[in-house]
C-alpha positions as CSV (number, residue, x, y, z in Angstrom):
1,M,-8.9,6.8,2.2
2,D,-9.7,4.0,-0.3
3,L,-8.9,0.5,0.6
4,Y,-5.8,0.0,-1.5
5,E,-4.2,3.3,-0.2
6,G,-4.8,2.1,3.3
7,L,-3.2,-1.3,2.6
8,I,-0.1,0.2,1.2
9,S,0.3,3.1,3.5
10,R,-0.5,1.5,7.0
11,R,2.5,1.2,9.2
12,T,3.2,0.0,12.7
13,I,3.3,3.1,15.0
14,H,5.9,3.1,17.7
15,R,5.3,6.6,19.1
16,F,1.8,7.8,19.9
17,R,0.4,11.2,20.9
18,T,-1.6,11.3,24.1
19,D,-4.9,12.4,22.6
20,P,-7.7,10.0,23.5
21,V,-9.2,7.8,20.8
22,P,-13.0,8.2,20.7
23,D,-15.1,5.2,21.6
24,D,-16.8,5.5,18.1
25,I,-13.4,4.7,16.4
26,I,-12.9,1.7,18.7
27,R,-16.4,0.5,17.8
28,L,-15.6,0.9,14.1
29,M,-12.4,-1.1,14.5
30,L,-14.3,-3.9,16.3
31,S,-17.0,-3.9,13.6
32,A,-14.3,-4.3,10.9
33,A,-12.6,-7.1,12.8
34,I,-15.6,-9.3,13.0
35,Q,-16.0,-9.2,9.2
36,A,-12.8,-11.1,8.8
37,P,-13.0,-14.5,7.0
38,N,-13.3,-17.5,9.2
39,H,-13.7,-21.1,8.3
40,H,-17.3,-22.4,8.9
41,L,-18.1,-19.1,10.5
42,T,-16.6,-20.1,13.8
43,Q,-16.0,-16.5,14.8
44,P,-13.2,-17.6,17.2
45,W,-12.5,-14.2,18.6
46,R,-13.4,-11.8,21.3
47,F,-12.0,-8.5,22.3
48,V,-11.2,-6.7,25.6
49,V,-10.9,-2.9,25.3
50,I,-8.5,-1.7,28.0
51,R,-8.6,1.9,29.3
52,G,-8.2,3.9,32.4
53,Q,-7.1,2.1,35.6
54,S,-7.1,-1.3,33.8
55,L,-4.7,0.2,31.3
56,Q,-2.4,1.3,34.2
57,E,-2.5,-2.2,35.6
58,L,-1.5,-3.5,32.2
59,A,1.3,-1.0,32.0
60,N,2.5,-2.3,35.4
61,Y,2.4,-5.8,34.2
62,R,4.4,-4.9,31.1
63,Y,7.0,-3.4,33.5
64,E,7.2,-6.7,35.4
65,V,7.5,-8.8,32.2
66,A,10.1,-6.5,30.6
67,L,12.2,-6.4,33.9
68,D,12.2,-10.2,34.1
69,K,13.3,-10.5,30.4
70,A,16.1,-7.9,30.8
71,Q,17.3,-9.5,34.0
72,R,17.3,-12.9,32.5
73,Q,19.3,-11.6,29.5
74,N,21.7,-9.8,32.0
75,R,21.1,-6.5,30.2
76,P,22.5,-3.4,31.8
77,H,20.0,-0.9,33.0
78,A,17.2,-3.5,33.3
79,E,15.1,-1.1,35.5
80,R,15.3,1.7,32.9
81,I,14.3,-0.7,30.1
82,A,11.3,-1.9,32.1
83,E,10.3,1.6,33.1
84,Q,10.3,2.6,29.4
85,A,8.1,-0.4,28.6
86,R,5.6,0.7,31.3
87,T,5.6,4.3,30.2
88,E,4.9,3.2,26.5
89,F,1.6,1.6,27.7
90,A,0.8,4.1,30.4
91,M,0.8,7.0,27.9
92,L,-1.8,5.2,25.6
93,S,-5.5,5.9,25.8
94,V,-6.4,2.4,24.9
95,V,-5.1,-1.2,24.2
96,V,-7.3,-3.8,22.6
97,A,-6.7,-7.4,23.6
98,V,-7.5,-9.8,20.8
99,I,-8.4,-13.2,22.1
100,Q,-8.8,-16.5,20.4
101,V,-11.3,-19.1,21.6
102,L,-9.5,-22.4,21.2
103,A,-11.2,-25.3,19.4
104,D,-10.6,-28.8,20.6
105,D,-9.2,-29.8,17.2
106,P,-5.6,-28.6,16.6
107,Y,-6.2,-28.2,12.9
108,R,-9.3,-26.0,13.6
109,Q,-7.1,-24.0,16.1
110,Q,-4.7,-23.2,13.3
111,E,-7.5,-22.2,11.0
112,D,-9.0,-20.0,13.8
113,Y,-5.6,-18.4,14.5
114,A,-5.4,-17.3,10.9
115,A,-9.0,-16.0,11.2
116,V,-8.1,-14.1,14.4
117,S,-5.1,-12.7,12.7
118,C,-7.2,-11.5,9.8
119,A,-9.6,-9.9,12.3
120,T,-6.7,-8.1,14.0
121,Y,-5.4,-6.7,10.7
122,A,-8.9,-5.6,9.7
123,M,-9.2,-3.8,13.0
124,M,-5.9,-2.1,12.4
125,L,-6.8,-1.1,8.9
126,A,-10.1,0.4,10.1
127,A,-8.2,2.5,12.7
128,W,-5.8,3.6,9.9
129,S,-8.7,4.8,7.8
130,Q,-9.6,7.2,10.6
131,G,-6.1,8.5,11.1
132,V,-5.4,6.2,14.1
133,G,-2.3,4.2,14.4
134,T,-1.8,0.8,15.9
135,Y,0.9,-1.6,17.1
136,W,0.3,-5.4,17.1
137,G,2.1,-6.6,20.2
138,T,2.8,-10.2,21.2
139,G,5.4,-11.8,23.4
140,A,5.6,-12.9,27.0
141,I,3.0,-10.3,28.2
142,T,0.3,-12.2,26.3
143,R,0.9,-15.3,28.4
144,Y,1.6,-13.5,31.7
145,P,-0.9,-14.8,34.3
146,P,-1.8,-11.5,35.8
147,V,-2.6,-10.2,32.2
148,L,-4.7,-13.3,31.5
149,K,-6.6,-12.6,34.7
150,L,-7.1,-8.9,33.9
151,C,-8.5,-9.8,30.4
152,Q,-10.6,-12.6,31.9
153,V,-9.0,-15.1,29.5
154,A,-10.5,-18.6,30.0
155,D,-8.5,-21.9,30.0
156,N,-9.7,-22.5,26.4
157,E,-8.5,-19.1,25.1
158,R,-5.3,-17.3,24.4
159,I,-4.3,-13.7,23.7
160,V,-3.2,-13.3,20.1
161,A,-2.4,-9.6,20.2
162,L,-2.4,-6.6,22.5
163,V,-3.1,-3.9,20.0
164,R,-1.9,-0.4,21.0
165,V,-4.1,2.2,19.6
166,G,-3.5,5.9,19.3
167,Y,-2.9,8.9,17.1
168,P,0.6,8.7,15.5
169,K,3.3,11.0,16.7
170,E,5.3,10.0,13.7
171,I,4.8,7.5,10.8
172,P,7.9,5.5,10.0
173,H,9.1,4.9,6.5
174,V,9.5,1.1,6.1
175,P,10.9,-0.1,2.7
176,R,9.3,-3.2,1.4
177,M,10.6,-5.7,-1.1
178,A,8.9,-5.8,-4.4
179,A,6.2,-8.4,-4.6
180,E,7.9,-9.8,-7.8
181,D,10.9,-10.7,-5.6
182,K,8.6,-12.9,-3.4
183,T,6.4,-14.4,-6.1
184,L,6.7,-17.6,-8.3
185,W,4.3,-17.7,-11.2
186,L,3.4,-21.2,-12.4
187,T,1.8,-21.9,-15.7
């Protein structure tokens, strides 16, 4: 797949098949990620590849976070919502935690966050080029202390994304606004 085709065809995958993703594809994704632009070559990222028993732990933590959220929102069927959240992770073969190393300077942190976001997207595009889908996850689970411990996140770091990785069960159609509708040309 050429680069432009990958850029316009990549979609967030919500439903994955259970086929395992080979380590070679994960390594390809990580190699693409570290090519992302980053101001002054700070390379403010690191990655944790989560599989096997560690992934089952992560799925259980996702259950806890989802249950807490559903209960705080007084949602009916909170247990069922949380169990579905756990199952979505438990059925995956791999999740990649993308971690930002935090600079002391708040402005640099902002620049580094942009770089880590670019790295995450590059990783996702590399996966797509191999027929592998991804889902960029954020939210309370990225700040949940047991997840931080599992991923060995230091005090000067934060999880920017928990990227679900797998072969798509289906590829959603997502309409986009025309670029012209979001662009101002100045002369």
